[in-house]
N, C-alpha and C positions, 0 to 999 in steps of 0.2 A: 514952428514952421516945419512942414513935412520935408523929409530928406529926398533928394533927387537920386534915387538908386540907379536910374537909367544912365545918368551922367557919370556916376561913380563907376558903374560897370564898364562904360565905354572907355574911361580914362585908364582903368586897371588893365583891360584887355590890350589897349594900345601899348602900354608900357611893359607888358610881358612879352612883347614882340608880335602881337597880333594873333589872329586865329590860326594862321599858318604855322606859328611857332609853338602851338599847344597840342600835345598828343593826348592829354587826359586831364580832366577836371573833376574834382570832387570837393566836398567841404566837410569840416568837422563842426564843433559847436561855436567856433569863433573865427576860423580861417578858411579862405579860399585856397585849395591845394592844387596848384598847377604842376603837371609834369611837362617840362620844357624840352624842346628838341635842341635848341642852341642857346645855352645860358648867356652867351655874349650879347644876345639881342635884348636881354632884360635890363631895363633902366631902373635900378633900385632907388636912386636918389629921387627920380620923378615919382615913383610909386609912393615913397614915404611922404612926399609933399602933397599928395592928393587928399582933399578934405574927406574924412570918413575912413581913411586908412590909418590904423594905429601903429603899424610896423610891418616889416618885411623880413622873412627868414629864408635865406637861400643856401642850398647845399647841393652841389652837382646839378642834376637836371630837375631838382625839386625847387619850386618857388612858392612859398606860402605867404599869402597876403592876409595880415591880421585885420579883420573888420570889426570883430566884437559881436555884440548881441544882434546886429542887423545882418549877419552873414547870410541867412537864408534868403532875404530879400535881394541882397546883392548877387548871390549865386543865381537866382532865378533870372535876373536881368542879364547876367553874362551869358546864360544859356540861349537867350533870345538873339544874341549877337554872333554866335558861332555855331558850327556844326558839331556840337558836343553831344547831342542826343541824350540828354539827361545824365550827363556825367560819363558818357562813353568815350570812345576814341575817334579821332580823325586820322586819315591815312598818314603813316609815319614815313614821309618821303624826304626828310631833311637828313643831312649827314650827321652822324653821331659826333658829339663834342668830346674833347679830351677831358674826361671827368676822372678825378682821382679815385683810386680803388676804395678808399675809406668812405667816400661820399656815395659810391655806387652800392657798397654793402649796406650802408645806413638807409639809402633809398629803398633797397630791396626789402630790408626788414620792416620798414614802415609800411611798405605796400602790402606785405603779407599779414602783419599783425594788427595794423590800425583798423582795418574793416571788421576784425573780430571783436573789438572792444565793446561796441554797443550791445551785441547779443550776450556776451559774457557778463557785462555789468548789469544789464537788466535782469537776466536770469538769477545772477548771484544776489542782487539786492532783494528780489522777491523771496528767495530761499531764506535770506537772513531775517526778513520781516516776519515770515511764517514761523521761523524758529523762535523769534522774540515773542510773538503772540502766544506761542505754545508754552514757552517757559514761564510766562507770567499768568498763565491760566485763562487767557481770553478765548483761545480756541483749543479744541481737542486734536492732538496729532493723529489720532486714530480715525478721525472723520474722513469720509471718502473724498469730499471736495478738497480738504487739506492735502490728502495724499496725491490727488490728481494734479493739483497746482505745484506741489513740491517736486514730484517726479517729472512733470512737464518742464519745469524750469531747469531741471538737471540735464535735460536733453542738450542744452547749449554747450555743456562740458562733455557729456558722453560722446557726442558726435563731433568733438573738436578736431579729430584727425580728418574727417570729411570736410569740415569748414576750412581747415588749413589747406587741404588739397584744392579746394575751389579758389581761394584767394591767391595761392601760389601759382596755380595754373593761369589765372588771370594776369598776374604779374609777368609770367614767362611767355604768355601769348600762345599757350598750347590748348588742346581740347579740354575744356573744363569738366564736361560730363564724364569723359574717360578718367580724368584725375579723381573725380568724386567716386567713381566705381572702383578704381584701383585702391584708393585709401579706405573705402568702405569695406573692401574685402577683408581687411585686417581685423574688423570688429564684427564680422558676421558671427552669429551665435554658433553655427556648426563648426567654423574654423577655430573659434575660441575653445570649443569643447575638444576638438582634435588636438590642439596644442596642450590642453590641460591633461589629456589622457596619455600623451606621448606619441609623437609622430616623427617619422624619419623620411627624408627626401634625399635620394642618391646616397644613402648611407649616413646622412647627417641628421643628428637628432635636433629637431626644432625646439628652440627655447620657449617655455611656457610663459607668455607675456599677455597681459590684458591690455590691448592697444587702445581701448577707449580712454579718453581723457589725456592722451599723449599728443605731443606736438612734433618732436624731432623725428620719430619714425616716418611720419607722414611727409615731412619736408624732404627727407632723403629719398623716399619713394617717388615723389613728384620730380625731384632732381634727376633721377634716373629716367623717369618717363619722358622728360624733356629731350634727352639725347636719343632715346629709342624712337620717339615719334618723329623727330627731325630726320633721323637716318632712314627710316622706312618710308617716310613721305617722299624723300629724295629719290629712292631707288624703285619705289612701287609704280607699276603701270597705272595710269589715271583711271582706267576702266574698273580696276578692283580696289583702288585706294580707299574708298569709302568704308569698306569692311576689313580689308587686309591690314591696314595700319593699326586700327584699334585691336584687332585680333592678336597681332604680334606684341602690342603693348601689354595686353593681359598675359600672354604666354611667357613673356620675359620678366616683366616688372613684379608681378604678384609672387612668384616663387622666390626670386632674388630678395625681395623685401622680407619675406618670412624667414628665409635662411640667414641673411646677412644684415641687410640695412635696418630692419626692424629692431633686432637686438642691439645693433650699434647705436641707433638713435635713442633707444630706451636708456642705454648706459650713459650716453652723453647727458641726457636730462638728469640722471641720478648723480653724475659727477658734478654738474653745475650746482645742483641743489646742495650737495655735500660741501662743496667749496664755500658757498655763501653762508651756510650754517656754521662752518668752521670759523670763518672770518667774524661772523656775528658773535660767536662764543668768545673769541679772543678780544674783539674790540667792543662788542656789545653796544651799550647806550651811546658811546661817543660816535660810533659809526652812523647812527640815525641822526644825531645832532649835526654832524659835519655834512652829511648828504643834504639834509634839509636846508642848511645855510648856503650851500653852493648851487642848489637847484635853480634859483632864478637865472643864474648865469648859464647853466647847462641848457635850460629851456630857451633862452634867447639865441642860442646857437644850434638848437635842435638836437643836442647831444643826449637829452633825457630819453629820446625814443629808443636808444640802444638798450635801455633797461627794461623795456616792455616785454621782449621775449622771455627774459628771466622771470619777470613777475607772473606772466601767464603760465610759464612752465612750473614755477614754484607752487602756485595755487592748484594747478591741475595734478601735479605730482605729489606734493607734500600736503596739500589741502590748506595751506596757510602761507603767508608771506610776512617777513619780519622787518624788512629794511625799506624798500622803495615806497610802498603805499603808506606806511606810518610816517616816513620822512615827508612825503608829499602832503599829508594832512597838516603837519606843522608849517610847511611852507605856504600852502594855499591860504590858511587862515591868517598867517602873518602878512600876506599881500593885502588881505581885506582890512586888517587892523591898521596898517600903514596908510592905506587910502583914506580911512576914516579920520586918521590924525591929520593928514594933509587937508582934507575937506574942512575940518574944524579950524585949522590955522590960516588957510589962505584967504585973501581978500578978492581973489579972482573968481567971479561968479561962474564963468565957463569951466574953470578947473574944478571948482567945488562940485558942480553938477556931474562932471565926468568922474571925479574921484568917488562920489557917493555911489553912482551906478556901478563903477568898476569894483568897488569894495563889496557891494552886495553880491555881485557875480562871483568874486573870489571866495566869499564865505560859503557859497553853494558849490564851490569846486572848479569854477571856470576862471582861470587866472590871467589869460592873455590880455583882456582889457585893462586890468590893473598893471600888469608888467609893462606892456608896450605903451599904454596911454598915460601912466602916472609915475610909477616907481623907477623904471629903468632910466628915465630921463632926468631924475632928480636924486643926486647922490645921498642926501640926508634922509630922504624918504626910503631909499634902498637900504640905508643903515638900519632903519626901523624894521624892514623886512628880514634882514640877516639876523638881527638881534632876536626878534620874535621867533623866527624859525629855529634858531639854535636853542633858545630856552625851551620852546615847546618840544623840540626834538629830544632834549635831555630828559624831560619828564616821560615822554613816550618811550624812549629807549630804556631808561632805568626801570620802567614798569613792564617792559617786554610786551608792548601792545602788538597784537597780531591782526593782520588783515586777511579777509577770506574772499574778497572780490577784487578783481583787477579793474579799477576805474579811478577817475579823479576824485579824491576824497573831499568831502565838504558836508555842510549841514544836512543837505537832502539825502546824502548817502551814508550817514553814520551807522546805519544798520550793517554796513560791511564789516564792522568790528564786533558784531554779536558773536560770542563764543558760547555755545550751549554748555561747554565743560568748564567755563570760567566766567561767571557773571561780572567780575570786576574788569574784564578786558575792555568793554565799552565805557565803563566808568572812567578808567584811566585815559582812554581816548578823548573823552570829553574834558578831562582835566588838562590834557595837553592842548586841546582846542582853546580852552580858556586862557592858559598861560601864553600861547602864541599870540592870541588876540590882544591881551592886555599889554604885553611887553612891546609888541610892534606899534600899537597905538600910542603908548606912552613915549617911546623913543622918537617916533615921527613927530608927535605933537611938540616935544621939547626942542628937537633939532631943526625942524623944517622952518624956512621963511621964504617968502616970495622973492626976496632979493638975491637968494643963492643962485 
């Protein structure tokens, strides 16, 4: 029987407070992501009771409705019901709610980094596949097409400051094109050459930094741009505002970024990477296993998103990531294994079908259908997830598996663990994959029963 997406969309929109309570709407692979004006108007209990909704995650003015694999169809139907203009904004005329600072920070980070993931993941996986094909002799790395594809995919990371400028400007509600130009100035070849050769401004020696691939300098630059643009928009006569405000933004933000904010942001990234590597060296394998085992609970509360800036920064700064992505692989596959165990054990036909579908999605790196539809509601199934994630995390941590792409790890994206300098990296990733799957499946199969 075909699903009634129109009815689903109508019920969801009604229980997030209606069109007038939504300032922004977008979707990821499994969730409708609403930015809400007044969280008090959201009826989470009613949302969870809607047929077709697997769960609800709310933090501050973010309301994420978990739909699963039908999210695109549901999203399209919601767009028909409101003035969202393809995921754009409607006028924000509601009073701001009293949102905790932590929730606001998390919402801001998600808004800046979440849109970057598809481009980074797609480009990273393409580069990994090309490297794999080259290492096993299928393609020649000197081939012109290979070089075009490899360098073209690298653009998603090279222009990361510009992409961060765009997403952050969108989140702050300032001129995106000015933000793109300001952050783009830091990676201009001529400016990069000037920095390398040694340049002084007002007697201050500018630090020689390659700002391509960097995240934090761009964030600080756009943060300053926000205040400069607001100030000059307020005091500028309307007749000259169209060019005067952008002119002042360039005049103030670009030099200050190169003199102070750029080096500060660069050093922040270096410090974060150094701290994570230090902790990894001291805790090592146990850190991966512990993170993998608590990820289902972090995801259920949206806390895992706080790790995304670190992962993106580590991969773009150090070229590799040792903690979050490897732990996510162990957890994602454990969700799939536990779902398969439930599917084999249950006598409920509806649950069996849902568990099989969710298990397949989890194996391919999409865990929300499994987490919200199967395991989070059933303690002994969740025991299988935790056990499998911990066991797989131990293997992955002990073998020091590295990730080279920021994305949800799964079967389709295993190329993210291809290391040209260490052919065993992906082998151990697959071993951890197998251990997580086997342990979670076995524990769930043994412990789960419909009567629980």
